[in-house]
N, C-alpha and C positions, 0 to 999 in steps of 0.2 A: 667711737671707731670710724676712721675714714675708709670707705670703700672704694670710691672713685676719686682720683686726683683731679681737681679743676685747675686749669691753667690760669697763669697771672692775667689779671682783669685789664691789664694795660692795652688799650686797643693797638697800640704800636708793636706789642710783642706777638710773636707767633705761637699758635696752639701747638703744644706737643701731645694731644690725646683727645678722646671724645668726651663731650659734656655728659653729665649725669642723665640728662633728659634723653640725649642720643642713644645712650647704651640702654636705657629702660625700654625705649621704642624698639630697638633691635631685638632685644630678648622677647619682648612681647609678641613682635611679629614672627619670630622664629618658633616660638611655642604655638602660635595659631596655626602656622603651616604645617608643623608636625602632626598637631591634632587631626587637621583635614587629611592628610596623607593617610594616617593611621585608620580613619574612618572608612576612607575609599577602598583601602586594601582589605578591610574586614567585609565588604559587601560581597554577597553571593548571590546568583540568580535564583529567584524564587520559583519553586515547583508549580507545576500546572493546578491551579486552584479553582474553586467554583466560580470566582468573578471573571475567568477566561471564558466561560460558556454563557451562551444566551438563555434566559428563561429556564434555567435547569435547577430548579429548587431542590429537587432530591439527589442532586450530585454529591457523591462522596470521593475524596481523593483516594484512588486506589493505592494500597501499600506498596511501597518499592520493592521490587524483586531484587534479587542478590547482584544483578547485573545492570539495573536501571540507573539512570543519571538524572542530573538536575536540567534536563533540557527545558528551556522556557521559550514557548512560541511567541511571547511578547518581545524578546530580545532578537530571535532570528526565526520568524515564523516558517520560512522556506528551508530550513536546515533538515537535515536527517535526523530523527529523533534517536538518540544512542540507547544502547541496551534494549531492554524489553520493558512493557508495562504489565503490570498484575491484571490478569483477566477478571471480569466481574460477570458471573454467570447469571441467567435469568432468574427472576423471582417466580416461584411456582405459585399457581393459585388453583382453586377448585371453584369452577363456574360451569354448570352444566347447560345453562342458556347460551352462553358464549360457544360451547362445544357444538351445539345444534346449528348455530349460525354459520359455523365454518363448514358444515355439509362434508364436501369431499376434501377440503383443504386440512393438511396436517397442522399441528400445533396444541395438541392435547395438553391441558395443564399450564400452557403459556399464556402470557398477558395477551391482549388483543393486538398490540403492535407487532407481535412476534408470529412465527408460522406462516400460513398462507401457502405451504408448498403441496404439490401433489405427489402420488406415487412415483411417476417419473413424468418430466416435462420435456418433450422433444423440442420446444421452442429454444431452449437455451444448450442444446447440444449440436456440436458439429465437428465431428472426427475429421473431416477433409480440411476444415480450416485450421484445426489444431496441428495437423501435420505440417501445413505451410508455417505455422508459428514456430515450430521446432526446426524445420529444415531451411526456411528462409529468412526468419528472424533470428534463429539460433538460440531459442528459449531452453535454458537448461534448468531453470527454478521457476516455481509457479506458486503464487499466493492467491487463494481463492476467498474473496470477502462476500459473506452472505451466501455460503456454498451449499446451504440447504442438506440433502442427504449425501453431498459429496460426488455426484456423478462426473462433473468436469474434473475434480481433483483426482479422482480414480483414474481417469483416462491418462492424465500426465504421469501419474505414479506409474502405472503399468507400461508406460512408454519411455521410462528411465529418467524421468524428471525428479528433483528434489522438490516436495509440495508440503503445503501448509493450508489447512482449511479452517476458516473462521465463521462460526455460526451462533446467532443468538437464541434460537429456538431450541429448548432442551428436548423437546420431542423429536426434533430432526436429528440432533446429535446421538440420541438414544437409538435411532433408525438409520445411522449413517451405514453406507455400503463399503467404507474404507476398511481395510483388514486390521488396522491397528489405530482406532480413533484416539487412545491414550496419548499417542505421539504424533498423530496427524492431524488432530481436530483440536481447535481452542473454542470452547463455549464461551461467549461474551455478548453482553447486551449492549450495544452502542449507545442506548438511551442513558445508561447508568455512568457513563464516562468513557475516555479514552483508551484505546489498546493500539499497540503496534508489536510486531515481533521483533526478535533480537537481531537477525541479519536482514541484509536487503536481498531483493529477488529480481530476477529478469523481467517478470510479468506479473501484474496484478489482474485479475479477472473478477468482474462483479456484474453479473447478470440477474436481472429481476431482483434488484436490491435497492437502487437509488430511490425509487418512487415510494418505498416503504418508511423512509427515514426522514423525520422533519428537519428543516434547514438548521433549526437551533442545536441539532446534533451532529451536523456535518463535520465539524472539527474533531469529534470523536473518531470517526473513521478515516478522515483525511490524513491523520496522523499515521494511520496503517498504510495508505495508499503512497506515502511519502517514502516507503521503504522499498519501493519498486521503480525499476527503470522504465518499464513501458506499462501504460495503464489501459486496460479494455473494459469499457462500461456500456451498459445499455440503460434505457429510460423507457417509461410507459407513456403512451398517448391516450389511455383511457382508465375507466373505473377498474377496480379490483379489490382484493382484501388489503385493507388498510394502505391504500394509495393516497397518500398525503402530499406527495410533491410530483404532481403531473405537469410538465412543462415541455415546450418545443425544443427541438434540437439546438437553436442558437442561444437559449437561455442557459443550458448545460454547458456549452461551449465557453460563453462569457463567464459563468460561475467557476468553472474549473481553471480557466486561465487567471482568474482573479486570485485562485490558491496558489498560482505560480507554476501550473503545468502547461506544457506546450502543446496545443491543438495540432494534430497531423492530418490534414485532409487527404493526404496521399495514402497514408497507411490506413485511414478510415475507409475509403473507397476500395483499397485492396481487400481489406478484411470482408467488407460486406459483399463484394463480388465473390470472393471465395465461398463465403456462405452460401450465396445464391446458386453457385456452380454444383455444390454437393448436396442440395436440398433434397434430391431424390436418389442419392448414392448409396445412403446408409439407412438400414433399417434395424429395428429391435422388435423382434416377433412379427406383428403384422402392421406396424406403425413406422413411417418415415420419420427419421430424426432430421426434421427439417429447418430447424434453427430459425425460426420465425423472427424472434426477438433480435437476434444477431444481425441477420440481413436486413432488417428494417431500421433498427435504432441504434446500432452500434456506433461508439465513439472511441478514437484512440488518442491517447495523449502520451507525451514523452516528458519524463521527469528528469531533466538535464543534470540535477544534483547528484542522482544515484546512477545514471547512464554513463556519466563521466569518469565513475570509479573504475580502477583497472581489472577489478574482479567482473566487470561486464563487458570487457573488451571484445569478448566472443560475440556479441550481439551484431547482426546483420552480416553474416560470413560470406565471404567471397574470395575465391583465389586471387592472388595478387600478380602472378606472373601471365605473361601474355604468349599465346601459341596460336596454332591453326588448327581447325578441324579436318575431317577428311575431304571435305570440299574445297579446303584452302581459305575458309573464313576465318577472321581472327576471332579468338575467343580467350577467356580466362583459362588458366590451367594452374595445377599444382606446381608449386616451385620445386625445383630438382637440385638436390645438392651436388649431383654429379656435374651439373652444368655450372657449378660455382654460386648457386643461388641458396640463400639461407631457407630452410624448410620452415613451414608453418608448424607451431608448437600443437601438440595434440589437443591441448584444452581449447583451442580455437575452433575445433570442428564442431559441427552439429551433432546432436544425439543421433545413434543409428536406430532406425525404425524397421521393424519385422512384423510379418503378417502374424507371427505367435502372439505379439503384444496385443493385436487386435482382438484375438481369441481369447485371450486371458481376461481382458476388460468384459467381453460379452459373457464370459462364463461367470463372472462375480455378479453381474447384473441379473442373470438368470437365477442365481440362488438368493438374491436379496430384494427383487422386485415382484410384488404380487401380481398373479395373473387376473386379468379381467374376469369378472363374474358374467 
């Protein structure tokens, strides 16, 4: 049976169709193209696997939560991780010799790389600075990475912010000062794998944490920092419990900029100066909350990918209309609808702070912090 008609072989005659060889070639090329396209369309981003981490032999892929996604840091490492990751709590141990070595440091039942917190550490507490973060930076939401017992988280909670506290030490979680740890604290050991919250936050605060986590595990907590617009971190300059990443200021700036965050010298100096200004302004019992770590080693970074989102447009609040003060000096003022000016939406205003909020924070500390013997 003839499938393809071949034209007269006379060289002087005109062909009125394709040759059998041409048709076969066309069909073959078409099938190859179709196969390639079909293969490409079925490719999906791979999940975050063990090979994505350095020297993490005991890493296990966390089970996907109901809202997690197939975000792949290999495809776009600077992207905002979608959904949330399943937390991996610390593995409990029994080691009496380790407990003795800890002395006054918390972390009973935790592995050696966890814990290291004290009953209360004034070096990481700065209510005066935190008020500026709310009033001048417009922080409405607060993510605390390596939050310990939750003193910083508690302050922002009692002052009206939406908060979440992430901590690896089970002992610290058990001794949390937060009123509802089940909804306000996530227990996650960053040496076991990555974790990140479901939504984005105005600020991520991580004080007395960086020096405790080996660089091969950086990506596990950097994924959490990628969900914040502003990032506030301190680092250690000396020895301490499981201080395994002790580096100078420039090393951390270079490292975090390599991760895609933008270092702000202006914000860093402003924050450190505020912490210095208030180092003798607040006391708990007979101790000044002097914020030593903050005023000495704080670094502030901007994460433009999150800061650019419309839900964080309230950051760095400032009235946009001009006026004059009582002395006739030009000043920013609130826009007035009566003057034909579009008023600022209420969601753009900073949270309102009251003295009663300070009193509530102190009252909770009094109930949860043991007195010195």
